[in-house]
C-alpha positions as CSV (number, residue, x, y, z in Angstrom):
1,X,151.7,47.5,48.3
2,X,148.0,47.6,48.8
3,X,148.1,44.2,50.3
4,X,150.8,45.2,52.8
5,X,148.8,48.2,53.9
6,X,145.8,46.1,54.5
7,X,147.8,43.6,56.6
8,X,149.4,46.5,58.7
9,X,145.8,48.1,59.3
10,X,144.5,44.7,60.2
11,X,147.5,44.2,62.8
12,X,146.9,47.7,64.2
13,X,143.2,47.1,64.9
14,X,143.8,43.6,66.3
15,X,146.8,44.2,68.6
16,X,147.8,47.9,69.1
17,X,144.4,49.6,69.5
18,X,142.9,47.3,72.3
19,X,146.2,47.7,74.3
20,X,145.9,51.5,74.1
21,X,142.4,51.3,75.2
22,X,143.1,49.2,78.2
23,X,145.2,52.1,79.6
24,X,142.1,54.5,79.7
25,X,140.2,54.1,82.9
26,X,136.7,55.4,83.5
27,X,137.6,56.4,86.9
28,X,139.9,59.2,85.5
29,X,138.3,62.6,86.5
30,X,138.7,63.9,83.1
31,X,136.3,61.2,81.9
32,X,133.7,61.7,84.8
33,X,130.1,63.2,84.5
34,X,130.4,66.8,83.6
35,X,127.5,67.5,85.9
36,X,129.5,65.9,88.8
37,X,131.6,68.2,91.2
38,X,134.4,67.0,93.5
39,X,132.0,66.8,96.3
40,X,130.0,64.2,94.6
41,X,126.9,66.5,94.4
42,X,124.8,66.6,91.1
43,X,123.8,70.1,89.8
44,X,121.5,71.0,87.2
45,X,123.1,73.5,84.8
46,X,120.3,74.3,82.2
47,X,117.2,75.1,84.6
48,X,117.0,77.7,87.3
49,X,114.0,78.1,89.7
50,X,112.3,80.6,91.8
51,X,113.7,84.2,91.5
52,X,116.4,83.1,89.0
53,X,113.9,81.5,86.6
54,X,115.0,82.5,83.1
55,X,117.8,84.7,84.3
56,X,120.5,82.0,84.5
57,X,120.9,82.4,88.4
58,X,121.7,79.3,90.3
59,X,118.7,78.3,92.3
60,X,119.3,78.3,96.3
61,X,117.1,76.9,99.1
62,X,115.2,79.2,101.4
63,X,116.3,79.5,104.9
64,X,113.0,81.2,105.9
65,X,110.6,79.0,108.0
66,X,107.0,79.9,108.2
67,X,105.4,79.8,111.6
68,X,101.9,78.3,112.2
69,X,100.5,81.8,112.5
70,X,102.1,82.7,109.0
71,X,100.3,79.7,107.5
72,X,97.0,80.7,108.8
73,X,96.8,84.4,107.9
74,X,96.9,85.8,104.5
75,X,100.0,87.6,103.3
76,X,98.3,91.1,103.8
77,X,97.4,90.6,107.4
78,X,98.3,93.4,109.7
79,X,100.0,92.9,113.1
80,X,97.4,93.0,116.0
81,X,98.7,96.3,117.5
82,X,96.6,99.4,118.4
83,X,97.3,103.0,119.3
84,X,96.9,103.7,123.1
85,X,95.7,107.3,122.4
86,X,92.2,108.5,121.5
87,X,91.9,108.6,117.8
88,X,89.4,110.0,115.3
89,X,90.1,107.2,112.8
90,X,91.1,103.6,113.5
91,X,95.0,103.0,113.9
92,X,95.5,99.2,113.6
93,X,98.8,97.4,112.9
94,X,100.6,100.8,112.4
95,X,98.1,101.8,109.7
96,X,95.2,104.2,109.7
97,X,92.1,102.6,108.5
98,X,88.9,104.6,107.4
99,X,86.8,103.5,110.4
100,X,85.5,106.5,112.4
101,X,82.7,108.1,114.0
102,X,80.3,110.3,111.8
103,X,80.8,113.4,113.8
104,X,84.6,113.0,114.0
105,X,84.7,112.6,117.7
106,X,87.5,110.5,119.2
107,X,87.3,107.0,120.5
108,X,89.8,104.6,122.1
109,X,90.7,101.1,121.1
110,X,91.4,97.7,122.9
111,X,92.1,94.1,122.1
112,X,90.5,91.0,123.8
113,X,88.4,88.1,123.7
114,X,84.8,87.8,122.6
115,X,83.2,84.7,123.9
116,X,79.8,84.9,122.4
117,X,78.3,86.5,125.7
118,X,80.8,89.3,126.5
119,X,84.1,91.1,125.9
120,X,87.2,90.6,128.1
121,X,90.2,92.7,127.5
122,X,93.6,90.8,127.1
123,X,94.0,87.2,127.1
124,X,93.4,85.4,123.8
125,X,92.7,88.0,121.2
126,X,89.8,87.7,118.7
127,X,88.1,91.0,119.0
128,X,88.8,94.7,118.6
129,X,86.9,96.9,120.9
130,X,86.2,100.5,120.3
131,X,84.7,102.8,122.7
132,X,83.2,106.2,122.3
133,X,82.1,108.6,124.9
134,X,79.5,110.2,122.5
135,X,76.2,108.3,122.9
136,X,74.7,109.8,119.9
137,X,77.7,109.2,117.5
138,X,77.1,107.0,114.5
139,X,79.8,104.5,113.4
140,X,81.0,104.4,109.9
141,X,82.4,101.1,109.1
142,X,83.7,100.3,105.5
143,X,83.5,96.6,104.6
144,X,87.1,96.8,103.4
145,X,88.2,97.5,107.0
146,X,86.3,94.6,108.2
147,X,87.9,92.5,105.8
148,X,91.2,93.6,106.8
149,X,90.5,92.9,110.5
150,X,89.3,89.5,109.5
151,X,92.4,88.7,107.6
152,X,94.5,89.8,110.5
153,X,92.9,87.4,113.0
154,X,90.2,89.6,114.4
155,X,86.6,87.8,114.1
156,X,84.5,90.3,116.1
157,X,84.2,94.2,116.2
158,X,83.0,95.2,119.6
159,X,81.4,98.8,119.8
160,X,80.9,100.7,123.1
161,X,79.0,103.8,122.9
162,X,77.3,105.2,126.3
163,X,75.8,102.3,127.8
164,X,75.1,100.1,124.8
165,X,77.4,97.4,123.2
166,X,77.2,96.1,119.7
167,X,79.1,93.2,118.2
168,X,79.6,92.8,114.4
169,X,81.4,89.9,112.8
170,X,84.3,90.8,110.5
171,X,83.5,88.1,108.1
172,X,80.2,87.1,106.5
173,X,78.4,90.1,107.9
174,X,75.2,90.0,105.6
175,X,72.7,87.3,104.7
176,X,69.6,87.2,102.8
177,X,68.0,87.2,99.2
178,X,69.2,90.9,98.6
179,X,72.7,90.1,99.7
180,X,72.6,87.1,97.3
181,X,71.6,89.3,94.4
182,X,74.4,91.7,95.2
183,X,76.9,89.0,95.1
184,X,75.6,87.5,91.8
185,X,75.9,91.0,90.3
186,X,79.6,91.2,91.3
187,X,79.4,93.2,94.5
188,X,82.0,92.0,97.1
189,X,81.9,92.6,100.9
190,X,84.8,94.9,100.8
191,X,82.8,97.4,98.7
192,X,79.9,97.8,101.3
193,X,79.8,100.8,103.8
194,X,78.0,100.1,107.1
195,X,76.3,102.7,109.4
196,X,75.7,101.7,113.0
197,X,73.8,104.0,115.3
198,X,73.8,103.4,119.2
199,X,71.8,103.2,121.4
200,X,69.1,102.9,118.7
201,X,70.9,99.7,117.5
202,X,70.1,100.3,114.0
203,X,72.5,98.9,111.2
204,X,72.3,100.0,107.5
205,X,74.4,99.2,104.6
206,X,75.3,101.5,101.6
207,X,75.4,99.8,98.2
208,X,75.8,101.9,95.0
209,X,74.8,105.1,96.8
210,X,71.7,103.6,98.3
211,X,71.0,102.7,101.9
212,X,69.4,99.5,103.1
213,X,68.3,98.6,106.7
214,X,69.6,95.5,108.1
215,X,66.9,93.7,110.1
216,X,67.4,90.8,112.4
217,X,66.0,87.5,111.1
218,X,64.8,89.2,107.9
219,X,64.9,87.0,104.7
220,X,65.7,89.8,102.5
221,X,68.7,91.4,104.3
222,X,69.8,90.5,107.8
223,X,73.0,89.9,109.7
224,X,73.1,86.7,111.9
225,X,76.2,87.8,113.8
226,X,75.1,91.3,114.6
227,X,74.1,91.7,118.3
228,X,73.1,94.8,120.5
229,X,72.9,94.5,124.3
230,X,73.3,96.8,127.5
231,X,77.0,97.4,128.4
232,X,77.8,95.6,131.6
233,X,80.9,96.6,133.6
234,X,84.1,98.2,132.2
235,X,85.1,97.6,128.6
């Protein structure tokens, strides 16, 4: 009996099983790759990317294309728009920024081009021009506002008061050994507060409650980009 079972098992493995296996096709959809869909596109089932990371959501490609301007300006840049009305505090990009005149008087704003020698309204924009009719007013300019303007593509702040014009860079305002000490101590440009008086042409910076004069070509504390000149023509 045992011998007969062994012979039957041998015959089954030798003749019947291969015939059965030959009827199974690897092209049968039921035996295809489980990660393959009918459109022949492979999908990853176990990993999600982007917003769905760790949540099991299926990753989807982004349809947003960044412009050249988007790639050059930081994410927190403001739109280069200004208010057409006289204002006690700067309105730029639809937001009120804490740049003002010390006596609270009004000023107007304009956008234009500073070419290194003068300001021209309109055209290619790299400058913000603020005009006050009070010749004795002192401008209060937080470093955080200068940083915001710089991030928004404004490289120069032009100030017109009376018959005097002052130009201040919005990035890298200060230089000198004292400035280096502040930076090493952890102070950032955004924490400085500037006071600009026209037509005297004096620029001071407040750091930790103390005022320091900014003197042209001074090794201790200066501003290479700060300029004062008589105002020529209309702003």
